[in-house]
C-alpha positions as CSV (number, residue, x, y, z in Angstrom):
1,M,-45.3,34.5,-33.7
2,D,-47.2,36.0,-30.7
3,N,-45.5,37.0,-27.4
4,S,-46.3,33.6,-25.7
5,T,-44.7,31.7,-28.6
6,D,-41.7,34.0,-28.5
7,K,-41.3,33.5,-24.7
8,Q,-41.5,29.7,-25.0
9,Y,-39.0,29.7,-27.8
10,L,-36.6,31.7,-25.6
11,I,-37.2,29.4,-22.6
12,N,-36.4,26.5,-24.8
13,M,-33.1,28.1,-25.9
14,Y,-32.1,28.8,-22.3
15,E,-32.9,25.2,-21.3
16,K,-30.7,24.0,-24.2
17,L,-27.9,26.1,-22.7
18,G,-28.3,24.6,-19.3
19,I,-30.6,27.2,-17.6
20,S,-33.4,25.7,-15.5
21,R,-36.9,27.2,-15.5
22,E,-36.4,28.3,-11.9
23,V,-33.3,30.3,-12.7
24,Y,-34.7,31.7,-15.9
25,E,-37.8,33.0,-14.0
26,S,-35.5,34.6,-11.4
27,G,-33.8,36.4,-14.2
28,E,-37.1,37.7,-15.6
29,R,-38.1,39.1,-12.3
30,A,-34.7,40.9,-11.9
31,L,-35.1,42.4,-15.4
32,E,-38.5,43.7,-14.6
33,A,-37.2,45.5,-11.5
34,L,-34.4,47.1,-13.5
35,K,-36.2,48.7,-16.4
36,D,-35.9,52.3,-15.3
37,R,-32.1,51.8,-14.5
38,F,-31.5,50.3,-17.9
39,D,-33.3,53.1,-19.7
40,R,-31.0,55.7,-18.1
41,I,-27.9,53.7,-19.0
42,D,-29.1,53.6,-22.6
43,R,-29.5,57.4,-22.6
44,I,-25.9,57.8,-21.4
45,A,-24.8,55.4,-24.1
46,E,-26.6,57.4,-26.7
47,C,-24.9,60.7,-25.6
48,N,-21.5,59.1,-25.6
49,Q,-22.1,57.5,-29.0
50,M,-22.8,60.9,-30.4
51,K,-19.7,62.3,-28.8
52,V,-17.5,59.6,-30.4
53,L,-19.2,60.0,-33.8
54,A,-18.7,63.8,-33.7
55,A,-14.9,63.3,-33.0
56,L,-14.7,60.9,-35.9
57,Q,-16.5,63.3,-38.3
58,E,-14.6,66.4,-37.1
59,N,-11.3,64.7,-37.8
60,R,-12.5,63.6,-41.3
61,V,-11.7,59.9,-40.9
62,G,-11.6,58.3,-44.3
63,E,-11.2,54.8,-45.7
64,S,-7.5,55.4,-46.3
65,D,-7.0,56.0,-42.6
66,L,-7.8,52.3,-42.0
67,L,-4.8,51.0,-44.0
68,P,-1.9,49.1,-42.3
69,T,1.6,50.3,-41.9
70,T,4.8,48.4,-41.0
71,G,8.4,49.0,-40.2
72,Y,9.1,52.4,-38.6
73,G,5.5,53.7,-39.2
74,Y,6.6,57.1,-40.5
75,N,3.8,59.3,-41.8
76,D,1.0,57.0,-40.5
77,E,-1.8,59.4,-40.9
78,G,-4.5,56.9,-39.8
79,R,-2.6,56.3,-36.5
80,D,-2.1,60.0,-35.9
81,K,-5.8,60.8,-36.8
82,L,-7.0,58.1,-34.3
83,E,-5.0,59.8,-31.6
84,R,-6.7,63.1,-32.5
85,V,-10.1,61.3,-32.3
86,Y,-9.3,60.1,-28.7
87,A,-8.1,63.5,-27.7
88,A,-11.3,65.1,-29.1
89,T,-13.5,62.6,-27.3
90,F,-11.7,62.9,-24.0
91,H,-11.3,66.7,-24.4
92,T,-7.5,66.6,-24.1
93,E,-4.7,68.2,-26.0
94,D,-3.1,65.0,-27.2
95,A,-3.2,61.2,-27.0
96,I,-1.2,58.0,-27.6
97,V,-3.2,55.0,-28.9
98,R,-1.0,52.2,-29.9
99,P,-0.8,48.4,-30.3
100,Q,2.7,48.6,-28.8
101,L,1.0,49.3,-25.5
102,I,0.1,45.7,-24.6
103,S,-2.1,46.3,-21.5
104,G,-3.4,48.8,-19.1
105,T,-0.5,48.0,-16.7
106,H,2.0,48.6,-19.6
107,A,0.4,51.9,-20.5
108,L,0.5,53.0,-16.8
109,T,4.2,51.9,-16.6
110,V,5.1,53.9,-19.7
111,A,3.4,57.0,-18.3
112,L,4.8,56.7,-14.8
113,F,8.4,56.2,-16.1
114,G,7.9,58.8,-18.7
115,I,6.8,61.5,-16.3
116,L,8.7,60.8,-13.0
117,R,12.4,61.4,-12.4
118,P,14.8,60.4,-9.7
119,G,13.9,62.2,-6.4
120,D,10.3,62.7,-7.4
121,V,7.4,61.5,-5.2
122,M,4.3,59.6,-6.4
123,L,1.3,60.0,-4.2
124,S,-1.6,57.5,-4.5
125,V,-4.7,59.1,-3.0
126,A,-7.0,56.0,-3.1
127,G,-5.0,53.5,-1.2
128,K,-2.7,51.0,-2.8
129,P,-3.1,50.6,-6.6
130,Y,-3.9,47.4,-8.5
131,D,-1.7,44.4,-7.7
132,T,0.1,44.4,-11.0
133,L,1.6,47.8,-10.2
134,D,3.3,46.6,-7.0
135,D,6.5,45.6,-8.8
136,V,6.3,48.6,-11.2
137,I,6.3,51.0,-8.2
138,G,8.4,48.7,-5.9
139,I,5.9,48.7,-3.1
140,F,6.4,45.3,-1.4
141,R,9.0,43.4,-3.6
142,K,12.0,45.0,-5.0
143,A,11.7,43.9,-8.6
144,D,14.5,44.9,-10.9
145,G,13.7,48.1,-12.8
146,S,11.0,49.4,-10.5
147,L,10.4,53.1,-9.9
148,R,12.0,52.7,-6.5
149,D,15.2,51.4,-8.3
150,F,15.3,54.7,-10.1
151,G,15.0,56.8,-7.0
152,V,11.2,57.6,-7.2
153,S,9.5,57.6,-3.8
154,Y,6.0,56.3,-3.2
155,K,3.4,57.4,-0.6
156,Q,-0.3,56.7,-0.3
157,V,-3.4,58.0,1.4
158,D,-5.8,55.3,2.5
159,L,-9.5,55.6,2.1
160,N,-11.5,56.7,5.2
161,A,-13.6,54.4,7.3
162,D,-16.5,54.8,4.9
163,G,-14.5,53.8,1.9
164,E,-14.5,57.3,0.5
165,L,-11.5,59.5,-0.6
166,D,-10.1,61.0,2.6
167,L,-10.1,64.6,1.4
168,A,-8.6,66.0,4.6
169,A,-5.7,63.5,4.6
170,I,-5.2,64.1,0.8
171,E,-4.9,67.9,1.5
172,E,-2.2,67.3,4.2
173,A,-0.3,64.9,2.0
174,V,-0.3,67.2,-1.0
175,K,1.2,70.0,1.1
176,E,4.4,67.9,0.9
177,Q,4.5,68.8,-2.9
178,P,4.5,65.4,-4.6
179,K,5.3,65.5,-8.3
180,L,2.4,63.2,-9.2
181,V,-1.0,62.6,-7.7
182,Y,-2.3,59.2,-8.8
183,L,-5.9,57.9,-8.5
184,Q,-7.1,54.4,-9.5
185,R,-10.7,54.9,-10.5
186,S,-11.9,51.3,-10.4
187,K,-11.8,48.9,-7.5
188,G,-9.4,46.2,-8.9
189,Y,-9.2,43.3,-6.4
190,A,-10.6,45.3,-3.6
191,T,-14.1,45.7,-2.1
192,R,-14.2,49.5,-2.2
193,K,-16.3,51.8,-4.3
194,T,-15.3,52.9,-7.8
195,F,-14.9,56.6,-8.0
196,S,-17.2,58.8,-10.1
197,T,-16.1,61.9,-12.0
198,A,-17.8,63.9,-9.2
199,D,-15.5,62.2,-6.6
200,I,-12.5,62.9,-8.8
201,E,-13.5,66.5,-9.3
202,E,-13.6,67.1,-5.5
203,M,-10.1,65.6,-5.2
204,V,-8.8,67.7,-8.1
205,K,-10.1,71.0,-6.5
206,I,-8.1,70.3,-3.3
207,V,-4.9,69.4,-5.1
208,R,-5.1,72.4,-7.4
209,R,-5.7,74.7,-4.4
210,V,-2.8,73.3,-2.3
211,H,-0.3,72.3,-5.0
212,P,-1.2,73.7,-8.4
213,Q,1.9,72.3,-10.1
214,A,1.0,68.6,-9.2
215,I,0.4,66.3,-12.2
216,I,-2.9,64.5,-11.6
217,M,-3.0,61.1,-13.3
218,V,-6.1,58.8,-13.3
219,D,-6.1,55.1,-14.1
220,N,-9.4,55.1,-16.1
221,C,-9.5,51.4,-16.8
222,Y,-13.1,50.1,-16.8
223,G,-14.5,53.6,-16.3
224,E,-14.6,54.9,-19.9
225,F,-18.1,55.9,-21.1
226,T,-19.9,54.8,-17.9
227,E,-20.8,58.5,-17.4
228,L,-21.2,61.6,-19.5
229,R,-18.0,63.0,-18.2
230,E,-14.4,61.6,-18.0
231,P,-11.8,62.5,-15.5
232,T,-10.1,64.9,-17.9
233,D,-13.4,66.9,-18.0
234,V,-13.0,67.7,-14.3
235,G,-9.3,68.6,-14.3
236,A,-7.2,65.4,-14.5
237,D,-4.0,66.0,-16.5
238,I,-3.7,62.6,-17.9
239,I,-5.9,59.4,-18.1
240,I,-4.8,55.9,-19.1
241,G,-6.6,52.7,-20.1
242,S,-6.5,49.5,-22.0
243,L,-8.1,48.9,-25.4
244,I,-9.1,45.4,-24.5
245,K,-11.4,47.0,-21.9
246,N,-14.1,49.6,-22.6
247,P,-12.6,51.8,-25.4
248,G,-11.7,48.9,-27.7
249,G,-15.4,47.9,-28.0
250,G,-14.4,44.2,-28.0
251,L,-12.8,44.5,-31.5
252,A,-9.3,45.8,-30.5
253,P,-7.0,42.8,-30.4
254,V,-4.4,44.6,-28.2
255,G,-3.5,48.1,-27.2
256,G,-3.6,50.9,-24.7
257,Y,-4.1,54.6,-24.6
258,I,-2.8,57.6,-22.8
259,A,-4.6,60.9,-23.2
260,G,-3.9,64.3,-21.6
261,K,-1.9,67.5,-21.8
262,K,0.5,67.7,-24.7
263,K,3.7,68.1,-22.7
264,Y,3.0,64.9,-20.7
265,I,2.0,63.0,-23.7
266,E,5.4,63.9,-25.3
267,M,7.2,62.7,-22.2
268,C,5.2,59.4,-22.3
269,A,6.0,59.0,-26.0
270,N,9.7,59.4,-25.4
271,R,9.5,56.6,-22.9
272,M,7.3,54.4,-25.2
273,T,9.8,54.6,-28.1
274,S,12.9,56.7,-27.5
275,P,13.8,60.4,-26.9
276,G,13.9,62.2,-30.2
277,L,11.5,59.7,-31.9
278,G,8.5,59.9,-29.6
279,K,5.1,59.6,-31.4
280,E,6.6,59.9,-34.9
281,V,7.3,56.1,-35.1
282,G,5.3,53.0,-34.4
283,P,3.5,51.1,-37.2
284,N,-0.2,50.3,-36.7
285,L,0.4,46.7,-38.0
286,G,-3.1,46.5,-39.4
287,T,-4.9,47.2,-36.2
288,L,-6.5,50.5,-37.2
289,R,-9.8,49.2,-38.6
290,S,-10.5,47.3,-35.3
291,F,-9.3,50.3,-33.2
292,Y,-11.5,52.8,-35.0
293,Q,-14.6,50.5,-35.2
294,G,-14.1,49.3,-31.6
295,F,-14.0,52.9,-30.4
296,F,-17.1,53.7,-32.4
297,L,-19.0,50.8,-30.8
298,S,-17.5,51.2,-27.3
299,P,-20.3,53.4,-25.7
300,T,-22.9,50.8,-26.6
301,V,-20.8,47.9,-25.7
302,T,-19.9,49.5,-22.4
303,A,-23.5,50.2,-21.6
304,G,-24.4,46.5,-22.2
305,A,-21.6,45.4,-19.8
306,V,-22.8,47.9,-17.1
307,K,-26.3,46.5,-17.4
308,G,-25.0,43.0,-17.2
309,A,-23.2,43.9,-13.9
310,I,-26.3,45.4,-12.4
311,F,-28.4,42.4,-13.6
312,L,-26.0,40.0,-11.9
313,A,-26.0,42.0,-8.7
314,K,-29.8,41.9,-8.6
315,L,-30.0,38.2,-9.5
316,F,-27.5,37.2,-6.7
317,E,-29.0,39.6,-4.2
318,D,-32.4,38.0,-4.7
319,H,-30.8,34.7,-3.8
320,G,-29.2,36.0,-0.6
321,Y,-25.6,36.5,-1.7
322,S,-23.4,39.4,-0.7
323,V,-22.7,41.6,-3.7
324,F,-20.9,44.9,-4.2
325,P,-22.0,47.3,-5.4
326,A,-25.7,46.7,-4.7
327,S,-28.0,46.6,-7.7
328,S,-29.5,49.9,-6.7
329,E,-26.2,51.8,-6.5
330,E,-24.8,54.1,-9.3
331,R,-22.2,52.5,-11.6
332,Y,-18.9,54.1,-12.6
333,D,-17.2,50.9,-14.0
334,L,-18.1,47.4,-15.2
335,I,-17.0,45.4,-12.2
336,Q,-19.4,43.5,-10.0
337,T,-18.3,41.4,-7.0
338,V,-20.0,38.5,-5.3
339,T,-18.5,37.2,-2.0
340,F,-19.0,33.6,-1.1
341,H,-16.8,33.3,2.1
342,E,-15.6,29.8,0.9
343,P,-13.5,28.7,-2.1
344,Q,-16.1,26.5,-3.8
345,G,-18.4,29.3,-4.5
346,V,-15.7,31.1,-6.5
347,L,-14.9,27.9,-8.4
348,D,-18.5,27.2,-9.2
349,F,-19.2,30.8,-10.3
350,C,-16.2,31.0,-12.6
351,R,-17.0,27.6,-14.1
352,G,-20.5,28.8,-14.9
353,I,-19.2,31.9,-16.7
354,Q,-16.8,29.7,-18.7
355,A,-19.6,27.4,-19.7
356,A,-21.5,30.5,-21.1
357,A,-18.5,31.5,-23.3
358,P,-18.5,31.5,-27.1
359,V,-14.9,30.3,-27.1
360,D,-13.6,27.4,-24.9
361,S,-16.9,26.9,-23.3
362,Y,-16.0,23.2,-22.9
363,V,-12.9,23.8,-20.7
364,T,-12.9,23.9,-16.9
365,P,-11.0,26.8,-15.3
366,E,-8.6,26.0,-12.4
367,P,-6.7,28.3,-10.0
368,W,-3.1,29.0,-11.0
369,D,0.0,31.0,-9.9
370,M,-0.5,34.1,-12.0
371,P,2.4,36.5,-12.2
372,G,2.0,39.7,-10.2
373,Y,-0.4,38.2,-7.6
374,D,0.2,37.0,-4.0
375,A,-2.3,34.1,-4.2
376,Q,-3.6,31.7,-6.8
377,V,-6.1,33.2,-9.2
378,I,-8.9,31.6,-11.1
379,M,-10.0,33.2,-14.4
380,A,-13.0,32.4,-16.6
381,A,-12.7,34.0,-20.0
382,G,-13.8,32.3,-23.2
383,A,-13.0,35.4,-25.3
384,F,-12.3,36.2,-28.9
385,V,-9.4,38.3,-27.7
386,S,-7.2,36.7,-25.0
387,G,-7.5,38.5,-21.7
388,S,-10.2,40.9,-22.9
389,S,-12.2,42.0,-19.9
390,I,-14.8,43.9,-22.0
391,E,-15.8,40.4,-23.1
392,L,-17.7,38.2,-20.6
393,S,-15.2,37.1,-17.9
394,A,-14.8,36.5,-14.2
395,D,-11.9,36.0,-11.9
396,G,-10.8,36.2,-8.4
397,P,-7.9,35.4,-6.0
398,M,-8.3,32.2,-4.0
399,K,-8.0,33.8,-0.6
400,P,-10.5,35.0,2.0
401,P,-13.1,36.4,1.8
402,Y,-13.4,34.5,-1.5
403,T,-14.7,37.3,-3.7
404,V,-15.2,36.8,-7.4
405,Y,-15.1,39.7,-9.9
406,F,-17.4,39.7,-12.8
407,Q,-17.2,42.0,-15.8
408,G,-17.9,42.4,-19.5
409,G,-20.2,41.0,-22.1
410,L,-20.1,42.3,-25.7
411,T,-23.9,42.4,-25.6
412,F,-26.2,42.6,-22.6
413,E,-27.8,39.3,-23.7
414,H,-24.6,37.5,-23.4
415,A,-23.9,39.1,-20.0
416,K,-27.4,38.0,-18.9
417,L,-26.7,34.4,-19.9
418,G,-23.4,34.5,-18.1
419,A,-25.1,35.7,-14.9
420,L,-27.8,33.0,-15.2
421,K,-25.3,30.3,-15.8
422,A,-23.1,31.3,-12.9
423,L,-26.2,31.2,-10.6
424,E,-27.2,27.9,-12.0
425,E,-23.8,26.3,-11.2
426,V,-23.5,27.9,-7.7
427,Q,-27.1,26.8,-6.8
428,K,-26.7,23.3,-8.2
429,N,-23.5,22.6,-6.2
430,K,-25.1,24.1,-3.1
431,K,-28.1,21.7,-3.5
432,D,-25.7,18.8,-4.1
433,K,-24.0,19.5,-0.8
434,G,-27.4,19.4,0.9
């Protein structure tokens, strides 16, 4: 077939999936404008792919390392080798990579409770962390079992007026000798920038100069493999993330990781299992094949999701919507926001994403009272792994300014379809209202 036949075939397929010719052509114009950006993202993915491959080869991963274990999980060489692969990739002394860590929030909780002791101070240097940590820390509500219950104090440094890390304020706060300095890299449910490794490096330099003994922890969720360097390459002591985000490559069915200095990993392991057992126990329960293969694929999968976020930004920008970050800005995570300033836009957007899903495309998402949030949340996620945000998904709290958060796509092509479908739904209902 020649190019014109190929194009017509593609147009026909998009029409079958509910994409009008007008929206399709908008997407093609956006793609043309993004070619140079996408080429650079592909080069970053290639470098990171080689980094992961080198770690797998250096650790002599073999077929026997993919076998399942049960019970206590003693002598699970495949599990232990996977943790060495993560440590080699992130340039750390040690790592924990387990199916027993059920989410990013759980992995962060294990690390915080593993490292902090009664009387210690936790300092968050990028404002308040993600909403699901409120009860873990004990910020607003006094949930049973929070860090506050155990005598750990919490302080924070807000971002400056420009939305950047307030380095001068961080320097002053660190003079009070907090035990742990915490930075959430990605924006979460906030309209602030995501921090690059260069941003984190500047913060680390200040902390090391003022308080060398401070433990620097970075919530790396959504940030893995978006750049050539990770926070541990610029001085962070420990990084934490979820396997159903970037590093699981869409194949991990569950899990989280903690990577960093050996003494801190040992403290986290004692909290994850029990003192005296630490990393020596914990069966892989047949997850290793998907963990290894997902990690191998994750640089490419992450790149596709990053391109999907940029494409959506450009597409909605071109139609006059408020987006953050702008399509021209550098990317350090997968998350793209669109602000509608009214609830219907959020509903229409999420229903468009759901209709583009490979699983549950026929269902209609509705807002609900999701645990850990102070407003109803709508979530669109027709995923192969429940809750996986490396797969195409969108969600947002139903409160002003009515911002929706888009992320994921196991392939760029699927992320592209999701963006087109979301625009189709938003525009259609906008026209219906006159």
